[in-house]
C-alpha positions as CSV (number, residue, x, y, z in Angstrom):
1,M,-27.4,-78.7,0.4
2,V,-23.7,-78.2,1.0
3,N,-23.6,-75.6,-1.8
4,K,-26.6,-73.8,-0.1
5,N,-24.8,-73.6,3.2
6,K,-21.6,-72.4,1.5
7,Q,-23.8,-69.7,-0.3
8,M,-25.3,-68.6,3.1
9,S,-21.9,-68.6,4.6
10,Y,-20.7,-66.1,1.8
11,I,-23.7,-64.0,2.3
12,T,-23.2,-64.0,6.0
13,K,-19.5,-63.0,5.6
14,G,-20.4,-60.3,3.1
15,I,-23.0,-58.9,5.5
16,M,-20.5,-58.9,8.3
17,G,-17.9,-57.2,6.2
18,A,-20.3,-54.6,5.2
19,M,-21.3,-53.8,8.8
20,M,-17.4,-53.6,9.8
21,L,-17.0,-51.0,6.9
22,L,-20.0,-49.1,8.2
23,L,-18.5,-49.2,11.6
24,V,-15.2,-48.0,10.5
25,A,-16.7,-45.2,8.3
26,G,-18.8,-44.2,11.4
27,A,-15.7,-44.0,13.5
28,K,-13.9,-41.9,11.0
29,A,-17.0,-39.6,10.7
30,Q,-17.1,-39.1,14.3
31,V,-13.3,-38.3,14.7
32,T,-13.4,-35.9,11.4
33,P,-13.9,-32.3,12.8
34,P,-16.7,-30.3,11.4
35,P,-15.7,-27.7,8.6
36,A,-14.6,-24.4,9.9
37,T,-17.4,-21.7,9.8
38,P,-16.0,-18.9,7.5
39,V,-15.5,-15.5,9.1
40,V,-18.2,-13.1,8.1
41,N,-17.3,-9.3,7.9
42,E,-20.1,-7.0,7.7
43,F,-18.8,-3.7,6.8
44,S,-20.1,-0.1,6.1
45,V,-18.1,1.7,3.5
46,R,-16.1,3.6,6.4
47,Q,-15.4,0.2,8.0
48,A,-14.1,-1.1,4.7
49,V,-11.9,1.9,4.1
50,E,-10.4,1.5,7.8
51,Y,-9.8,-2.0,7.2
52,A,-8.1,-1.3,4.0
53,K,-5.7,1.4,5.7
54,K,-4.7,-1.1,8.5
55,N,-4.2,-4.1,6.2
56,S,-3.2,-2.8,2.7
57,I,0.5,-3.8,1.8
58,R,0.9,-0.5,0.0
59,V,-0.1,1.3,3.1
60,K,2.3,-0.8,5.4
61,N,5.1,-0.3,3.1
62,A,4.6,3.5,3.0
63,L,4.6,3.4,7.0
64,L,7.8,1.4,6.8
65,D,9.2,4.2,4.6
66,I,8.6,6.6,7.4
67,R,10.3,4.5,9.8
68,M,13.3,4.0,7.4
69,Q,13.6,7.9,7.2
70,Q,13.5,8.2,11.1
71,E,16.4,5.8,11.2
72,K,18.3,7.7,8.6
73,N,17.6,10.8,10.7
74,R,19.3,9.1,13.6
75,E,22.3,8.3,11.4
76,I,22.5,12.2,10.6
77,T,22.3,13.0,14.3
78,A,25.0,10.6,15.1
79,Q,27.4,12.8,13.1
80,A,27.0,15.6,15.5
81,L,27.5,13.6,18.5
82,P,30.9,12.5,20.1
83,Q,32.6,9.7,18.2
84,L,34.4,7.2,20.6
85,S,36.5,4.2,19.5
86,G,38.9,1.9,21.2
87,S,41.7,0.0,19.7
88,G,44.3,-2.5,20.8
89,T,47.3,-4.2,19.0
90,F,49.6,-7.0,19.9
91,N,52.9,-7.5,18.1
92,D,55.1,-10.6,18.4
93,Y,58.3,-9.7,16.7
94,L,59.8,-13.0,15.1
95,T,62.8,-10.9,14.4
96,V,63.3,-7.7,16.2
97,P,63.8,-4.7,13.7
98,T,67.4,-3.7,13.1
99,S,68.7,0.0,12.9
100,L,72.0,1.3,11.7
101,L,74.1,3.7,13.8
102,P,77.1,5.5,12.7
103,A,80.3,3.7,13.7
104,E,81.9,6.9,14.7
105,I,79.9,7.1,17.9
106,T,81.9,4.1,19.1
107,G,85.3,5.2,17.7
108,G,84.8,3.4,14.5
109,P,85.9,4.5,11.0
110,A,83.7,7.3,9.3
111,G,81.2,6.1,6.8
112,T,80.5,2.8,8.4
113,Y,77.6,1.6,10.4
114,I,76.9,-0.7,13.3
115,P,73.6,-2.7,13.2
116,V,71.8,-2.5,16.5
117,Q,68.4,-4.1,17.4
118,F,66.0,-1.8,19.5
119,G,63.0,-2.8,21.1
120,T,61.6,-6.1,22.7
121,K,59.9,-9.2,21.1
122,Y,56.6,-8.4,22.6
123,N,54.7,-5.1,22.2
124,V,51.2,-4.4,23.3
125,T,49.1,-1.0,22.9
126,G,45.7,-0.2,23.9
127,G,43.8,3.0,24.0
128,F,40.7,5.2,23.1
129,D,40.2,7.9,20.5
130,A,37.6,10.5,20.6
131,S,36.5,13.3,18.2
132,Q,33.7,15.9,18.1
133,I,32.5,18.1,15.4
134,L,32.4,21.7,16.5
135,F,31.4,23.2,13.3
136,D,30.4,21.6,10.0
137,G,27.8,23.6,8.0
138,Q,26.7,20.5,6.0
139,V,26.0,18.4,9.1
140,F,24.0,21.3,10.8
141,V,21.8,21.7,7.7
142,G,21.3,17.8,7.7
143,L,19.9,18.3,11.3
144,Q,17.7,21.1,10.3
145,A,16.2,19.0,7.5
146,R,15.3,15.8,9.7
147,R,11.8,17.0,10.4
148,T,11.0,17.9,6.8
149,S,12.3,14.5,5.7
150,V,9.9,12.7,7.9
151,D,7.0,15.0,6.9
152,F,7.9,14.2,3.2
153,Y,7.5,10.4,3.6
154,S,4.5,11.0,6.0
155,K,2.8,13.0,3.1
156,I,3.6,10.1,0.6
157,S,1.8,7.7,3.1
158,D,-1.2,10.0,3.2
159,I,-1.4,10.1,-0.6
160,T,-1.3,6.2,-0.6
161,V,-4.0,6.1,2.0
162,E,-6.2,8.5,0.0
163,L,-5.8,6.4,-3.1
164,I,-6.8,3.3,-1.3
165,N,-9.8,5.2,0.3
166,L,-10.9,6.3,-3.2
167,N,-10.6,3.0,-4.9
168,V,-12.2,1.1,-2.0
169,Q,-15.3,3.4,-2.1
170,K,-15.6,3.2,-5.8
171,I,-15.5,-0.6,-5.8
172,Y,-17.8,-0.7,-2.7
173,Y,-20.5,1.4,-4.3
174,Q,-20.0,-0.5,-7.6
175,L,-21.1,-3.7,-5.7
176,V,-23.9,-1.9,-3.9
177,V,-25.3,-0.8,-7.3
178,G,-24.7,-4.4,-8.7
179,K,-26.7,-5.9,-5.8
180,E,-29.7,-3.5,-6.6
181,Q,-29.3,-4.5,-10.3
182,I,-29.6,-8.1,-9.4
183,A,-32.8,-7.4,-7.2
184,K,-34.3,-5.7,-10.4
185,I,-33.3,-8.7,-12.6
186,E,-35.0,-11.0,-10.1
187,A,-38.1,-8.7,-10.2
188,N,-38.1,-9.0,-14.0
189,I,-37.7,-12.7,-13.8
190,E,-40.7,-12.9,-11.6
191,R,-42.8,-10.9,-14.0
192,S,-41.5,-13.1,-16.9
193,Q,-42.3,-16.3,-15.0
194,K,-45.8,-15.2,-14.5
195,L,-46.2,-14.2,-18.2
196,Y,-44.8,-17.6,-19.2
197,N,-47.3,-19.4,-16.8
198,D,-50.3,-17.3,-18.0
199,T,-49.2,-17.9,-21.7
200,K,-48.9,-21.5,-21.1
201,A,-52.2,-21.9,-19.4
202,M,-53.9,-20.0,-22.3
203,F,-52.1,-22.3,-24.6
204,D,-53.4,-25.2,-22.9
205,Q,-57.0,-23.9,-23.2
206,G,-56.4,-23.2,-27.0
207,F,-56.4,-19.4,-26.7
208,K,-52.5,-19.1,-27.6
209,E,-50.2,-20.6,-30.1
210,R,-47.1,-22.7,-29.2
211,L,-44.9,-19.9,-30.7
212,D,-46.2,-17.4,-27.9
213,V,-45.2,-20.0,-25.3
214,D,-41.8,-20.4,-26.8
215,K,-41.3,-16.6,-27.0
216,A,-42.1,-16.3,-23.2
217,Q,-39.7,-19.1,-22.5
218,V,-36.9,-17.5,-24.5
219,Q,-37.4,-14.2,-22.6
220,L,-37.4,-16.0,-19.2
221,N,-34.2,-17.9,-20.2
222,N,-32.5,-14.8,-21.2
223,L,-33.3,-13.1,-18.0
224,Q,-32.0,-16.1,-16.0
225,T,-28.8,-16.0,-18.0
226,E,-28.6,-12.3,-17.4
227,K,-28.8,-12.8,-13.6
228,I,-26.1,-15.5,-13.9
229,K,-23.7,-13.1,-15.6
230,A,-24.4,-10.3,-13.2
231,Q,-23.9,-12.5,-10.1
232,N,-20.6,-13.7,-11.5
233,Q,-19.5,-10.1,-12.2
234,L,-20.5,-9.3,-8.6
235,D,-18.6,-12.2,-7.2
236,V,-15.5,-11.0,-9.1
237,G,-16.0,-7.6,-7.7
238,Y,-16.2,-8.9,-4.2
239,A,-13.0,-10.8,-4.8
240,G,-11.4,-7.7,-6.1
241,L,-12.5,-5.6,-3.1
242,K,-11.1,-8.2,-0.8
243,F,-7.7,-8.1,-2.7
244,L,-7.6,-4.3,-2.5
245,M,-8.3,-4.4,1.4
246,N,-5.9,-7.3,1.8
247,M,-8.7,-9.4,3.3
248,P,-8.4,-13.2,3.0
249,Q,-10.4,-14.5,0.1
250,K,-11.9,-17.3,2.2
251,E,-13.6,-14.7,4.6
252,K,-17.2,-13.5,3.6
253,L,-17.7,-9.8,3.1
254,V,-21.1,-8.4,3.6
255,L,-21.7,-4.7,2.5
256,T,-24.3,-3.0,4.8
257,D,-24.3,0.6,3.3
258,T,-27.0,1.5,0.6
259,L,-26.8,4.2,-1.9
260,S,-29.4,6.8,-2.3
261,E,-29.8,9.9,-4.4
262,D,-30.0,12.0,-1.4
263,K,-26.6,10.7,-0.3
264,I,-25.1,11.4,-3.7
265,K,-26.5,14.9,-3.8
266,S,-25.3,15.9,-0.2
267,D,-22.3,18.0,0.6
268,L,-21.9,19.3,-3.0
269,L,-22.2,23.0,-2.2
270,V,-18.4,23.6,-2.0
271,T,-17.6,26.4,-4.4
272,E,-14.1,27.5,-3.2
273,Y,-11.0,25.3,-2.7
274,N,-7.5,25.7,-1.5
275,Y,-4.4,24.1,-3.4
276,K,-2.9,23.2,0.0
277,D,-5.9,20.8,0.8
278,R,-4.6,18.5,-2.0
279,N,-1.9,16.1,-0.5
280,E,-0.1,16.2,-3.8
281,Y,0.5,20.0,-3.5
282,Q,1.7,19.6,0.1
283,L,4.1,16.9,-0.9
284,L,5.6,19.2,-3.7
285,E,5.9,22.0,-1.0
286,L,7.9,19.6,1.2
287,Q,9.9,18.6,-1.8
288,K,10.7,22.3,-2.4
289,K,11.9,22.9,1.2
290,L,14.1,19.9,1.0
291,N,15.7,21.3,-2.3
292,E,16.2,24.7,-0.5
293,Y,18.1,22.6,2.3
294,N,20.1,21.0,-0.4
295,V,21.1,24.5,-1.9
296,K,22.1,25.7,1.6
297,R,24.0,22.5,2.4
298,Y,26.3,22.8,-0.7
299,K,26.7,26.5,-0.1
300,L,28.1,25.8,3.4
301,S,30.5,23.3,2.0
302,Y,32.8,26.3,1.2
303,I,33.1,27.3,4.8
304,P,35.9,25.7,7.0
305,T,35.1,22.7,9.3
306,L,36.3,22.6,12.8
307,S,36.5,19.5,15.1
308,A,38.1,18.4,18.4
309,F,39.9,15.2,18.9
310,G,41.6,13.3,21.8
311,S,43.6,10.1,22.3
312,Y,44.7,8.1,25.4
313,Q,46.9,5.1,25.0
314,K,48.8,2.6,27.2
315,N,51.9,0.9,25.8
316,A,54.0,-2.0,27.1
317,Q,57.1,-3.8,25.8
318,R,58.3,-7.2,27.1
319,T,61.0,-9.6,26.2
320,S,58.7,-12.4,27.5
321,F,54.8,-12.8,27.6
322,D,54.3,-11.3,31.1
323,F,52.4,-8.1,30.5
324,F,50.0,-8.5,33.4
325,K,52.8,-9.2,36.0
326,G,54.2,-6.4,38.2
327,G,57.7,-5.5,39.3
328,E,60.5,-3.5,37.7
329,N,60.9,-3.1,34.1
330,R,57.2,-4.2,33.7
331,Q,55.7,-0.7,33.4
332,W,52.8,0.5,31.1
333,F,53.7,3.8,29.4
334,T,50.9,6.4,28.9
335,T,50.4,8.6,25.9
336,S,47.6,11.1,25.7
337,L,46.8,14.1,23.6
338,I,44.0,16.6,22.8
339,G,43.8,18.8,19.8
340,L,41.7,20.8,17.3
341,K,41.4,20.2,13.5
342,L,40.5,23.0,11.1
343,S,39.8,22.0,7.6
344,V,39.9,24.7,5.1
345,P,38.7,24.0,1.5
346,I,40.9,25.8,-1.0
347,F,40.2,24.5,-4.5
348,D,38.4,21.3,-5.8
349,G,38.1,21.9,-9.4
350,F,34.8,23.8,-9.1
351,A,33.0,20.5,-7.9
352,K,31.2,22.5,-5.2
353,R,30.1,25.1,-7.5
354,A,28.7,22.3,-9.8
355,R,26.8,20.7,-6.9
356,V,25.3,24.0,-5.8
357,N,24.0,24.7,-9.4
358,Q,22.6,21.2,-9.6
359,A,20.6,21.8,-6.4
360,K,19.4,25.2,-7.6
361,I,18.2,23.5,-10.9
362,D,16.3,20.9,-8.8
363,L,14.7,23.6,-6.9
364,Q,13.6,25.5,-10.1
365,K,12.2,22.2,-11.5
366,T,10.2,21.6,-8.3
367,E,8.9,25.4,-8.3
368,N,7.8,24.7,-12.0
369,T,6.0,21.4,-11.0
370,I,4.2,23.4,-8.2
371,Q,3.0,25.8,-10.7
372,N,1.9,23.0,-12.9
373,M,0.1,21.2,-9.9
374,R,-1.9,24.5,-9.6
375,D,-3.0,24.4,-13.1
376,S,-3.7,20.7,-12.8
377,I,-5.9,21.2,-9.7
378,D,-7.7,24.1,-11.4
379,Y,-8.5,21.7,-14.4
380,D,-9.4,18.8,-12.2
381,V,-11.9,20.9,-10.2
382,V,-13.5,22.3,-13.4
383,Q,-13.7,18.8,-15.0
384,A,-15.1,17.3,-11.8
385,N,-17.7,20.1,-11.5
386,Q,-18.8,19.3,-15.2
387,K,-18.8,15.7,-14.6
388,I,-21.0,15.8,-11.3
389,T,-23.4,18.3,-13.0
390,A,-23.9,16.1,-16.0
391,A,-24.0,12.9,-13.9
392,L,-26.8,14.2,-11.6
393,L,-28.8,15.5,-14.5
394,T,-28.5,12.1,-16.2
395,M,-29.4,10.3,-13.1
396,D,-32.6,12.3,-12.6
397,N,-33.5,11.9,-16.3
398,Q,-32.8,8.1,-16.2
399,K,-35.0,7.8,-12.9
400,R,-37.8,9.4,-14.6
401,N,-37.3,7.3,-17.7
402,M,-37.3,4.3,-15.6
403,E,-40.5,5.1,-13.7
404,L,-42.2,5.9,-17.1
405,A,-41.0,2.5,-18.6
406,E,-42.4,0.7,-15.5
407,K,-45.7,2.7,-15.9
408,V,-45.9,1.7,-19.5
409,Y,-45.0,-2.0,-18.7
410,N,-47.7,-2.2,-16.0
411,T,-50.4,-0.6,-18.4
412,T,-49.4,-3.0,-21.3
413,R,-49.6,-6.0,-18.9
414,I,-53.1,-4.9,-17.8
415,K,-54.3,-4.5,-21.3
416,Y,-52.7,-8.0,-22.1
417,D,-54.6,-9.6,-19.1
418,Q,-57.8,-8.0,-20.2
419,G,-57.3,-9.3,-23.7
420,L,-56.9,-6.0,-25.3
421,G,-53.3,-6.5,-26.3
422,D,-50.8,-9.2,-27.5
423,N,-47.8,-10.6,-25.9
424,L,-45.4,-8.9,-28.3
425,E,-46.3,-5.5,-26.7
426,V,-45.5,-7.0,-23.3
427,Y,-42.2,-8.2,-24.5
428,N,-41.3,-4.9,-26.0
429,A,-42.4,-3.0,-22.9
430,Q,-40.5,-5.3,-20.5
431,A,-37.4,-4.9,-22.7
432,D,-37.7,-1.2,-22.6
433,L,-38.1,-1.5,-18.8
434,K,-34.9,-3.6,-18.6
435,V,-32.8,-1.1,-20.6
436,A,-34.3,1.9,-18.6
437,Q,-33.3,0.1,-15.4
438,N,-29.7,-0.7,-16.6
439,D,-29.4,2.9,-17.7
440,Y,-30.6,4.2,-14.3
441,Y,-28.1,2.2,-12.2
442,S,-25.4,3.0,-14.6
443,A,-26.2,6.7,-14.0
444,V,-26.4,6.2,-10.4
445,Y,-22.8,4.7,-10.3
446,D,-21.5,7.4,-12.6
447,A,-22.9,9.8,-10.2
448,I,-21.2,8.5,-7.0
449,V,-17.9,8.2,-9.0
450,A,-18.2,11.7,-10.1
451,K,-18.9,12.9,-6.6
452,L,-15.8,10.9,-5.1
453,D,-13.7,12.4,-8.0
454,Y,-15.0,15.9,-7.0
455,Q,-14.2,15.4,-3.4
456,K,-10.6,14.2,-4.5
457,A,-10.2,17.3,-6.7
458,I,-10.9,19.8,-3.9
459,G,-8.9,17.7,-1.3
460,K,-12.0,16.9,0.7
461,L,-12.3,13.2,0.2
462,E,-14.0,11.6,3.3
């Protein structure tokens, strides 16, 4: 009886302990905050591009380069403004400097000298110095080039933004096409599932062999595996697009735009193009202008420079440290001056001529690069025209092929349901349909990429 009571006591303690654990766990569950809801971004392709423009690190750095050049321009401007500086010195002569005077002035023998200490123990000097460039050809050319320098880095920023725009659109539409491909795979899975169910039912009734059921199962499994792979590729693509846009990976991205053939074929009637519509060409023109300023700057280095200067100083000398007390022998002496300085270059070992020649060579190289850019743009447009033409024809052909393959599959399936065909014909028809669908969506993506490349080639990327 005692043992039984002890056993009941142990059970009671166990139940009480379990209840305490549940109460503690419940209290913790009440305190633990719910998981944060992920941020959902529903973006059209335009919104995705704008987001990337605002958040891309490459774009941010390009904008910082513009600010950097603006600060350099302020530094150049400062050279043409008055320069003012202040200075002050305090000397405590531990030993006052000694000078030698001829002894003859005091009646001493010729050829001998008397040591004399001039000056005081303490000496303070304070003042201001000012200067102003009146004419310096190199400085004035630097002032003229300021606007072009900022435009140069602004154009680099435009090229960076355009590249981000192009890549975002390509990946965006690749994901749109991927979503449509997965939808087709799901439709094929639904067809295969129905075929498997029908084949299994006919096998159960003795009208089909086990081999037929296994074949239907294999085809269904293959399609499900294909969907898993396609979904994985799609997820990787979303992560890549987020990275390009500099969007946090933990946020959800939903694409709202769709891709239609009419959208791909629109705005393709441009037959003429202008080199200056390309940002790369505009950048080279700005580079040429900067090179011309460089040549001008070095040529003007042969011309004399003229500047004005001025100085104002106060000086005091004391035998004791009482500079700020008034009275006799405690004066502050003033020294002031103004002047002009003319610097005339005479001979520098032909260094200036070498710098001028180097600048001219850089200018010639830029002019050659501009000509090469014209040829490159012509080639890009011809190639883009050929690609978009071929891509549109391929897309149309693949669409007809896909529609025909779907028609063949539907006809084959009807024959099979009526007992006029075997499941092998259905498998082959479905395989052909799957290939035709993949080829079509591949052609659709190739077409949109070709269109984007064409717009980039003519400088009209939206």
